[in-house]
LUMNU-760724 format. One record per residue: residue in three letters; x, y negated, z of N, C-alpha, C in turn. Coordinates in steps of 0.001 Angstrom, whole numbers, padded with zeros to 6 digits, always signed. Layout:
% LUMNU-760724
ALAXYZXYZXYZ...
END
This chain:
% LUMNU-760724
MET-008296+020525-002587-009479+020284-000559-008874+018715-000644HIS-010185+018234+000030-011017+017691+001256-010427+017414+002145PHE-010201+016155+002871-010111+016257+004417-010152+015008+004568ALA-010854+014386+005802-010414+013046+006781-009194+012540+005832GLY-009288+011339+004921-008322+010164+004368-008164+010590+002826GLY-008120+011591+002932-008308+011643+000738-008674+013679+001281SER-007650+013933-000764-008417+014610-000825-006243+015211-001870ALA-005946+016264-001716-004629+016705-002376-004900+017721-003248THR-004536+018461-004776-003602+019625-005262-002970+019936-004878ALA-002682+020973-004646-002082+021881-004290-001981+023241-004956GLU-000879+023606-004986-000466+024712-005881+000228+026148-004565CYS+000581+026998-004639+000955+027856-004062+001239+029117-005092ARG+002729+029284-005204+003454+029509-005289+004032+030938-005198ALA+004734+032142-006179+004510+033145-006071+005669+034089-004531ASP+006517+032840-004641+007103+033129-003734+007094+032697-002536GLY+005281+032091-001890+004776+032186-001129+005273+030555-000777SER+005783+029752-000717+005622+028026-000531+004489+027560-001562VAL+004674+026182-001323+003123+025144-001626+004289+023985-002192PHE+002955+023307-002851+003785+022455-003834+002945+021457-004164LEU+002143+020503-003281+001085+019387-003984+001614+019031-005329VAL+000703+018970-006199+000249+018252-007048+000319+017383-007495SER-000874+016410-006859-001633+015686-006723-002544+015002-005226TRP-001811+013907-005678-002912+013544-003597-003947+011480-003985SER-004775+011853-003846-005870+010266-004440-005557+010228-002475PRO-005715+008374-001950-007010+008155-000174-007996+008204-000156ALA-008706+008842+000954-009901+007515+000795-010841+006141+000521ASP-010856+006328+000392-011843+004856+000469-011349+004313+002815GLY-010613+002833+002554-009775+002349+003992-008654+003280+004502TYR-008090+004237+003448-007011+004979+003653-005638+004647+002145GLN-004257+004971+002390-003554+004927+001897-002219+006273+002789PHE-002286+006782+001384-000527+007645+002062+000520+006875+002379ASP+000726+008002+002987+002538+006629+003564+004023+006914+002007GLU+004562+006831+002161+005393+007097+001304+006354+008318+001258ASP+006244+009244+002362+007335+010191+002830+006515+011386+002509VAL+005687+011406+001767+005014+012719+001956+006219+013522+001441GLU+005842+015030+001780+007365+016001+001190+006217+016826+000701ARG+006596+017252-000426+006201+017503-001321+006239+019254-001955GLY+007055+019456-001362+008054+020995-001488+008499+021042-003305PRO+008218+022151-002896+007727+023508-002973+008237+023365-001288ALA+007533+024138-000479+008636+024167+000868+007719+025495+001321PRO+008057+025571+002424+006943+026712+003098+006640+025660+003773VAL+006060+024336+004009+005064+023886+004414+004838+022253+003594ALA+004325+021382+003494+004230+020436+002691+003341+019496+003805ARG+003775+018344+003861+003493+017402+004830+002920+015993+004342LEU+001474+015175+004826+001222+013912+004198+000891+013090+004641GLU+000776+011760+004772+000104+011130+006323-000802+010248+005615ALA-001885+010692+006046-003334+009086+005246-002730+007963+006243GLU-002700+007082+006039-002718+005506+006817-004310+004457+006988PRO-004758+004675+007992-006069+003695+007641-005217+002292+007267THR-005959+001389+006547-006104+000331+006426-006474-000184+007565ALA-006643+000277+008068-007270-001483+009258-006595-000813+010466ASP-006026-001088+011225-004532-001353+011959-005133-001015+013224ASP-006728-000854+013592-006879+000059+015300-007495+001691+014698ALA-007752+002394+013638-007631+003304+013259-005958+004378+013681ASP-006513+005487+013790-005254+006559+013446-005016+006994+012231ASP-003654+007020+012680-002866+008058+011082-003110+009648+011258LEU-003332+009876+010048-003908+011157+009874-003515+012135+008602THR-002249+012612+009336-001119+013783+009665-001711+015229+009059TYR-000953+015467+008207-001560+016410+008103-000326+017374+007201GLU-000352+019112+007809+000263+019902+007164-000233+020951+006172ILE-000135+020900+004978-000298+021805+003853+000716+023501+003880THR-000024+024553+003549+000772+025874+004174-000019+026590+002650CYS+000069+028000+002346-000999+028801+001554-001070+029880+002477GLY-001666+030205+002737-002260+031473+002546-003393+032704+001985ALA-003797+033675+002135-004465+034763+001572-005688+034203+000807ASP-006067+033002+000988-007463+032352+000320-006452+031512-000724GLY-005409+030700-000398-005276+029801-001287-004661+028688-000238PRO-004214+027428-000796-003516+027104+000191-004810+026078+000921ARG-004110+025667+002604-004614+024528+002985-004804+023461+004080ALA-005477+023045+004305-005124+021224+004804-005438+021154+006485GLN-004586+021205+008067-004546+021454+009390-004267+019803+009138ARG-004290+019345+009804-004156+018197+010858-002934+018223+011988VAL-001990+017676+011747-000846+018149+013535-001037+016776+013263ALA-000395+016794+015146-000230+015658+016161+000885+014095+014372ASP+000112+013546+014519+001705+012165+014240+003222+012126+014903THR+003865+012621+014415+005116+012515+015220+005595+010941+014031ASP+005871+009444+014227+005785+009139+014290+006089+008072+015382ASP+007191+007275+015204+007961+006992+016589+007602+005445+016271
END
């Protein structure tokens, strides 16, 4: 799946959990070391811009009927 900040490959497990297989940042981004890859009901990753004036992009990945999906959520880092 592709999203602003990068892309990720995720798999949905038989129990409904998601597992991040791999992830890659887009140009101008890097991924935070605190990736929560699962398997779990929700996996998380954060794309951090290399420029200081841009916001972090935090995503939650879940499994739905059509497979894994990424949704941007509010950044919870303080």
